[in-house]
VOFI-239573 format. One line per field, with one value per residue: x, y, z of N, C-alpha, C in turn. Coordinates in pm, 1 decimal, decimal comma. Example, Ala and Ser with C-alpha at 12.3 -4.5 7.8 and 13.67 -1.06 7.14 Angstrom:
BEGIN
n_u: [1319,0:1285,0]
n_v: [-569,0:-225,0]
n_w: [780,0:708,0]
ca_u: [1230,0:1367,0]
ca_v: [-450,0:-106,0]
ca_w: [780,0:714,0]
c_u: [1320,0:1290,0]
c_v: [-330,0:3,0]
c_w: [780,0:787,0]
This chain:
BEGIN
n_u: [102,2:65,2:163,9:112,8:258,8:230,8:434,4:579,9:361,3:247,5:211,3:241,0:390,5:242,0:463,7:712,3:833,9:822,7:879,0:690,4:712,0:666,8:670,3:695,2:574,5:560,6:578,8:817,7:964,6:1066,0:889,3:673,3:469,1:442,0:257,6:141,2:-153,9:-415,6:-631,0:-859,5:-1063,3:-1406,7:-1365,8:-1245,1:-1020,3:-776,9:-489,0:-154,9:135,9:354,7:546,5:754,9:863,7:1141,0:1227,7:1278,0:1120,1:834,1:567,6:349,7:73,7:-79,6:-92,0:93,9:331,2:711,4:698,3:662,8:913,0:880,2:1023,0:1207,7:1344,8:1499,1:1673,2:1546,0:1273,7:1113,5:890,2:951,1:804,5:870,8:787,3:809,5:784,3:495,0:175,5:-126,7:-341,2:-281,4:-305,0:-444,9:-510,3:-282,0:-190,9:-39,2:45,7:18,6:72,2:81,6:323,2:394,4:589,9:921,0:944,9:849,6:626,7:404,1:97,8:-150,4:-443,3:-617,5:-799,8:-584,0:-486,9:-396,0:-325,6:-340,1:-177,7:-287,5:-303,1:-182,2:-187,7:-169,2:-118,7:-135,1:-98,5:-167,5]
n_v: [-113,5:231,6:506,7:819,9:1149,8:1493,6:1788,7:2098,6:2354,1:2598,2:2957,7:3242,6:3538,1:3768,9:3735,9:3573,2:3287,9:2882,7:2578,2:2246,1:1959,8:1559,1:1307,4:965,5:637,8:243,2:181,6:83,3:386,6:452,6:391,4:488,8:789,4:1149,8:1429,8:1714,6:1883,7:2126,3:2286,2:2554,6:2673,8:2674,6:2596,9:2397,2:2061,8:2139,5:2128,4:2116,7:2030,0:1816,0:1529,8:1265,7:943,3:906,4:1155,6:1293,8:1412,7:1696,7:1841,7:2153,2:2371,2:2643,9:2870,2:2837,4:2851,0:2916,5:3008,4:2798,2:2543,7:2157,0:1903,4:1562,4:1320,8:998,2:865,3:970,6:914,3:1093,2:1400,5:1690,8:2029,4:2366,5:2678,0:2962,6:3352,4:3392,0:3439,1:3574,5:3451,0:3192,4:3076,1:2792,4:2444,5:2200,0:1916,1:1609,8:1378,9:1029,4:765,2:485,6:250,4:-12,7:-69,0:17,3:307,4:650,5:934,0:1178,4:1329,9:1525,8:1525,8:1463,1:1238,7:1040,6:968,5:728,8:750,1:955,6:1253,3:1331,4:1672,1:1969,3:2275,5:2618,5:2972,3:3239,7:3557,7:3885,6]
n_w: [3,1:-105,8:73,3:88,0:232,0:289,1:377,8:479,6:447,5:534,9:657,4:440,4:335,3:23,1:-226,7:-142,6:-51,3:-75,0:9,5:-72,0:29,2:5,2:117,5:43,5:109,6:70,2:-175,7:-447,7:-533,8:-789,2:-948,9:-943,8:-1041,3:-1033,2:-864,0:-814,3:-718,9:-629,5:-386,7:-287,0:-131,4:-174,8:-454,0:-683,0:-742,8:-832,2:-1082,8:-1068,3:-1041,8:-1216,4:-1229,9:-1345,4:-1301,6:-1338,8:-1286,8:-1485,6:-1708,0:-1622,1:-1540,2:-1598,8:-1441,9:-1592,9:-1443,4:-1270,1:-1372,3:-1441,1:-1164,0:-990,2:-899,9:-977,2:-825,6:-759,8:-514,4:-559,5:-387,0:-170,0:-148,4:-201,4:-315,9:-431,7:-390,9:-541,7:-417,2:-526,8:-571,6:-446,9:-449,3:-295,1:-442,4:-457,2:-206,9:-53,2:-53,6:-69,2:-224,3:-229,4:-533,8:-671,7:-920,4:-936,6:-1158,7:-1348,3:-1467,5:-1593,6:-1683,2:-1819,9:-1737,9:-1732,4:-1574,2:-1584,4:-1490,3:-1193,5:-1183,6:-1297,1:-1115,2:-827,0:-558,8:-281,1:-62,6:253,1:259,2:269,3:386,9:269,6:310,5:153,0:252,6:150,5]
ca_u: [24,5:113,3:127,7:161,2:263,1:311,3:434,6:571,4:280,8:234,5:184,6:376,5:392,1:307,7:616,3:771,0:868,0:792,5:851,4:621,4:777,2:571,7:752,6:615,8:657,5:474,6:605,3:964,3:951,2:1091,2:745,1:530,4:457,3:419,9:180,4:120,5:-273,1:-443,2:-795,4:-878,9:-1189,7:-1517,3:-1318,6:-1255,0:-922,5:-698,1:-362,1:-7,0:291,4:347,9:689,8:752,2:888,7:1252,8:1237,4:1309,0:955,9:774,5:457,5:308,4:-55,2:-55,3:-132,3:250,9:453,3:796,2:711,9:718,6:978,1:870,0:1139,7:1216,4:1441,1:1483,2:1694,6:1470,3:1153,8:1041,0:875,5:919,0:735,9:930,8:731,8:810,4:692,7:404,0:48,4:-271,0:-450,7:-225,7:-377,5:-458,6:-477,4:-181,8:-187,9:59,6:-64,2:55,0:18,7:200,7:352,2:404,4:674,9:996,7:894,8:891,5:514,4:323,0:-40,2:-212,0:-556,8:-652,8:-840,1:-490,8:-387,6:-474,9:-345,1:-351,2:-226,3:-434,8:-232,6:-90,9:-252,2:-68,2:-232,7:-30,1:-105,2:-127,1]
ca_v: [30,0:332,4:633,7:977,4:1273,1:1616,4:1861,5:2206,0:2399,9:2702,7:3094,9:3327,8:3660,0:3761,2:3755,9:3520,7:3140,7:2783,5:2438,4:2137,3:1795,8:1451,3:1172,6:841,8:420,3:124,1:72,4:117,0:487,7:493,3:365,8:629,0:905,8:1214,8:1546,8:1811,3:1960,6:2259,7:2310,4:2677,5:2665,8:2625,9:2569,0:2243,5:2064,5:2249,2:2047,7:2248,2:2020,1:1691,8:1486,7:1153,1:830,1:957,8:1306,7:1326,1:1511,8:1751,6:1940,2:2310,1:2427,9:2763,3:2913,8:2843,4:2811,3:3023,2:3084,3:2696,7:2389,0:1990,5:1777,5:1473,9:1265,1:854,9:800,0:991,5:862,3:1216,2:1503,8:1855,2:2179,0:2489,2:2769,4:3111,4:3457,0:3317,0:3514,8:3522,8:3330,0:3035,0:3014,7:2632,5:2296,7:2138,1:1759,9:1524,7:1215,5:947,1:735,8:359,0:193,6:-198,8:-117,5:125,6:457,1:805,8:938,3:1270,8:1298,2:1650,1:1532,5:1392,6:1088,4:934,2:912,9:648,5:739,0:1108,7:1249,1:1430,5:1763,9:2080,6:2440,8:2727,6:3062,5:3368,4:3675,3:4057,1]
ca_w: [-11,5:-91,7:165,4:88,5:348,0:259,5:477,8:490,2:452,3:578,8:651,3:397,8:236,9:-95,9:-243,6:-44,8:-118,6:58,9:-74,3:0,4:86,6:21,8:120,6:22,0:132,0:56,2:-324,1:-499,1:-600,3:-902,0:-1013,2:-949,4:-1134,7:-909,9:-912,5:-650,1:-672,8:-477,2:-418,6:-270,6:-48,6:-230,3:-564,5:-730,0:-762,0:-980,2:-1148,1:-1075,7:-1139,0:-1258,3:-1258,6:-1432,0:-1235,3:-1264,4:-1333,9:-1646,8:-1751,1:-1582,8:-1636,1:-1486,6:-1482,9:-1650,3:-1321,0:-1171,4:-1461,3:-1419,2:-1059,2:-920,6:-937,6:-873,6:-819,3:-706,3:-524,5:-533,0:-291,6:-37,3:-163,7:-195,9:-414,3:-397,7:-468,7:-458,1:-483,3:-510,3:-616,3:-434,7:-460,4:-263,0:-468,3:-444,4:-113,6:-98,6:55,3:-124,9:-196,0:-334,9:-611,1:-703,7:-993,3:-976,4:-1253,7:-1339,8:-1536,8:-1578,8:-1767,6:-1770,3:-1715,8:-1616,2:-1581,6:-1552,2:-1442,6:-1103,0:-1251,3:-1372,2:-1004,6:-759,3:-420,1:-271,6:36,9:295,7:194,3:377,3:408,7:203,5:327,4:101,7:250,9:81,9]
c_u: [45,6:83,7:191,0:175,5:348,2:329,4:514,5:484,2:227,6:180,8:315,2:338,3:406,7:455,1:744,2:763,3:811,8:796,2:771,4:760,1:662,2:638,5:634,9:643,5:564,8:526,3:741,8:930,4:969,8:1029,7:664,4:583,4:393,9:368,4:158,5:-39,5:-334,5:-624,8:-810,8:-1041,4:-1282,0:-1475,3:-1282,4:-1118,6:-852,5:-524,8:-217,8:73,1:295,0:505,2:710,2:888,1:1052,6:1283,5:1285,7:1235,7:877,7:667,4:401,9:199,3:19,2:-69,5:-41,1:338,5:517,8:765,9:709,2:788,3:966,0:961,1:1126,1:1349,8:1417,2:1479,4:1627,6:1325,7:1031,6:1023,2:855,5:789,8:793,9:831,3:747,3:721,4:557,2:298,7:-90,7:-369,1:-409,3:-238,6:-472,4:-464,5:-387,2:-186,5:-116,9:-32,5:27,5:10,6:144,1:173,5:428,5:537,8:787,3:954,9:879,6:706,2:456,0:129,3:-156,6:-403,7:-578,5:-697,2:-728,8:-417,0:-451,2:-410,4:-272,0:-311,1:-316,5:-367,7:-224,0:-120,2:-119,0:-119,9:-74,0:-97,0:-77,8:-55,5]
c_v: [144,6:443,1:722,8:1116,2:1374,4:1699,1:1976,7:2339,4:2504,2:2866,9:3186,3:3469,0:3673,2:3764,1:3649,3:3350,9:3025,6:2663,0:2360,2:2003,2:1688,7:1329,3:1016,7:687,7:343,6:45,3:181,1:282,4:543,7:441,0:409,8:756,4:1009,1:1355,2:1597,4:1892,3:2050,7:2205,4:2437,9:2652,5:2748,8:2643,6:2429,7:2242,0:2105,8:2163,2:2194,9:2194,4:1884,8:1606,4:1298,6:1067,4:903,6:1091,7:1390,9:1436,3:1632,6:1828,4:2079,2:2319,7:2582,7:2857,3:2913,9:2851,4:2948,5:3041,3:2903,9:2608,4:2232,6:1966,9:1676,1:1369,0:1133,4:814,4:810,9:942,6:968,6:1340,4:1617,0:1930,7:2286,9:2607,4:2958,0:3193,2:3410,8:3474,8:3460,4:3431,8:3201,2:2990,5:2912,7:2550,4:2224,8:1972,4:1724,1:1406,3:1117,7:848,5:519,4:266,6:64,7:-182,6:12,7:227,2:534,7:882,8:1072,6:1298,6:1453,6:1652,9:1454,0:1233,7:986,1:905,9:806,9:681,3:926,5:1093,4:1321,3:1551,1:1861,3:2215,8:2523,3:2811,8:3178,6:3496,9:3803,6:4153,9]
c_w: [-29,9:-56,7:118,2:222,3:326,6:375,3:379,4:438,0:576,7:578,3:560,2:323,8:110,0:-158,2:-226,5:-123,0:-6,8:-57,9:7,6:-58,3:58,0:21,0:122,4:72,0:87,1:-80,8:-339,4:-574,0:-653,3:-1014,8:-970,5:-964,9:-1021,9:-946,3:-786,7:-746,4:-563,9:-518,1:-250,8:-253,7:-160,2:-376,7:-560,6:-711,1:-830,2:-932,2:-1117,7:-1112,9:-1182,5:-1284,9:-1301,4:-1308,8:-1232,2:-1298,7:-1466,2:-1726,3:-1660,4:-1652,9:-1571,9:-1567,7:-1494,5:-1539,4:-1250,6:-1245,5:-1457,4:-1257,9:-946,2:-959,3:-873,2:-927,6:-731,4:-649,5:-473,0:-442,3:-133,6:-3,7:-148,5:-305,2:-348,3:-489,9:-405,2:-537,3:-500,1:-578,7:-523,1:-428,6:-378,2:-304,6:-527,3:-305,5:-117,0:-53,9:-68,9:-105,6:-290,5:-391,5:-671,1:-814,0:-1002,3:-1094,8:-1273,5:-1406,0:-1530,0:-1684,7:-1711,3:-1827,7:-1689,5:-1631,3:-1480,3:-1468,4:-1307,0:-1118,5:-1259,0:-1179,8:-819,6:-600,0:-404,8:-95,2:141,5:314,3:349,1:370,6:350,9:224,6:297,1:129,4:195,4:167,9]
C-alpha cells in the first residue's frame, strides 16, 4: 500500500517562497509518477505540477509556470514543490498524488483521475 505524506505548508507573505515535501512509502518510488494539486476554499481541485518516475519529464499548470518547480529525490522517496513569487491566489490546500506504474517508464499526468494515491494535504496561506 502506497502512503503519501505532505509537509511544509504554512503562512507566507505575498512574494515569498515556500517548499512543500511529500514523502512516499510502501512501493518502489521510481515506479510512481507524482503530481501536485491544490484546492482553494469553495473551488475544485486544480492541477499544479507533475513529474515522471525518474524526474526526466515535468509539467506545470498555467497559473504556476515560471514560479513553481517540481523535483524529486528517489533516494529519499520524496517529491518537492518549490513555490516562489507566491501570490494570495496561491492560497489553498496542496495535495500530492501518485500513480503507480508496473514497468519502468517516464510518464506525467495532469488530471486527477489518473492518480490513485493521495496525501492528506497541507495548507498554504499567502497573505497580501
